[in-house]
C-alpha positions as a Python dict, from the first residue, in 0.01 Angstrom:
ca = {
    (1, 'M'): (0, 0, 0),
    (2, 'Q'): (42, -123, 350),
    (3, 'I'): (-67, -107, 704),
    (4, 'P'): (210, 88, 834),
    (5, 'D'): (233, 312, 492),
    (6, 'M'): (-148, 424, 521),
    (7, 'A'): (-43, 496, 853),
    (8, 'T'): (217, 705, 786),
    (9, 'W'): (-38, 904, 500),
    (10, 'V'): (-300, 951, 813),
    (11, 'V'): (-123, 1090, 1088),
    (12, 'V'): (82, 1282, 818),
    (13, 'G'): (-228, 1458, 698),
    (14, 'A'): (-418, 1479, 1051),
    (15, 'L'): (-126, 1661, 1179),
    (16, 'A'): (-106, 1899, 908),
    (17, 'G'): (-453, 1927, 880),
    (18, 'V'): (-511, 2074, 1242),
    (19, 'V'): (-170, 2275, 1115),
    (20, 'V'): (-407, 2475, 821),
    (21, 'N'): (-730, 2439, 1000),
    (22, 'L'): (-519, 2633, 1321),
    (23, 'L'): (-390, 2894, 1012),
    (24, 'T'): (-678, 2959, 864),
    (25, 'G'): (-896, 3043, 1214),
    (26, 'G'): (-1003, 2715, 1205),
    (27, 'K'): (-1259, 2741, 886),
    (28, 'L'): (-1211, 2406, 709),
    (29, 'K'): (-1539, 2246, 747),
    (30, 'G'): (-1655, 1866, 813),
    (31, 'G'): (-1496, 1737, 1127),
    (32, 'C'): (-1237, 1579, 1246),
    (33, 'V'): (-1265, 1392, 932),
    (34, 'G'): (-1247, 1695, 692),
    (35, 'V'): (-962, 1787, 885),
    (36, 'V'): (-765, 1544, 860),
    (37, 'L'): (-892, 1429, 474),
    (38, 'V'): (-753, 1801, 376),
    (39, 'G'): (-418, 1727, 512),
    (40, 'M'): (-416, 1413, 330),
    (41, 'I'): (-405, 1548, 5),
    (42, 'G'): (-282, 1821, 62),
    (43, 'A'): (67, 1575, 116),
    (44, 'V'): (-18, 1378, -187),
    (45, 'L'): (-52, 1770, -329),
    (46, 'G'): (269, 1874, -141),
    (47, 'G'): (438, 1602, -218),
    (48, 'V'): (414, 1600, -613),
    (49, 'V'): (472, 1953, -629),
    (50, 'F'): (766, 1960, -394),
    (51, 'G'): (871, 1641, -640),
    (52, 'F'): (878, 1865, -946),
    (53, 'L'): (1033, 2133, -845),
    (54, 'G'): (1326, 1929, -727),
    (55, 'G'): (1298, 1841, -355),
    (56, 'E'): (1169, 1544, -172),
    (57, 'P'): (814, 1446, -112),
    (58, 'V'): (656, 1313, 179),
    (59, 'S'): (839, 1024, 368),
    (60, 'G'): (726, 904, 672),
    (61, 'V'): (595, 1109, 966),
    (62, 'N'): (870, 1380, 1039),
    (63, 'L'): (847, 1810, 1052),
    (64, 'Y'): (890, 1798, 666),
    (65, 'S'): (702, 1567, 601),
    (66, 'V'): (427, 1770, 784),
    (67, 'V'): (584, 2083, 591),
    (68, 'V'): (542, 1983, 239),
    (69, 'A'): (134, 1780, 382),
    (70, 'V'): (34, 2194, 496),
    (71, 'A'): (195, 2348, 185),
    (72, 'G'): (15, 2139, -32),
    (73, 'S'): (-318, 2180, 215),
    (74, 'L'): (-282, 2539, 138),
    (75, 'L'): (-267, 2519, -190),
    (76, 'L'): (-552, 2300, -223),
    (77, 'L'): (-759, 2552, 4),
    (78, 'W'): (-664, 2873, -202),
    (79, 'V'): (-734, 2648, -518),
    (80, 'V'): (-1033, 2499, -420),
    (81, 'G'): (-1158, 2835, -300),
    (82, 'K'): (-1085, 3020, -643),
    (83, 'A'): (-1225, 2802, -831),
    (84, 'T'): (-1554, 2793, -574),
    (85, 'R'): (-1592, 3188, -618),
    (86, 'P'): (-1849, 3372, -888),
}
């Protein structure tokens, strides 16, 4: 992975993390790093899910990639929430 690729993941992850944090009412923990990590993991998860469903994965810094990352981040938070509740 090259530096521009990593920068793309960080930017898309940060944008997605901020959107998800706003959508969840600011409930994400871990500060800025936590928000970016949720967004980055969500981008990977969203890319896999969208790819499996026949869509395009995350591909650069654009609106579609942010939407995919936000969808993946929301899915990630839902799964983690279900797994951690008694």
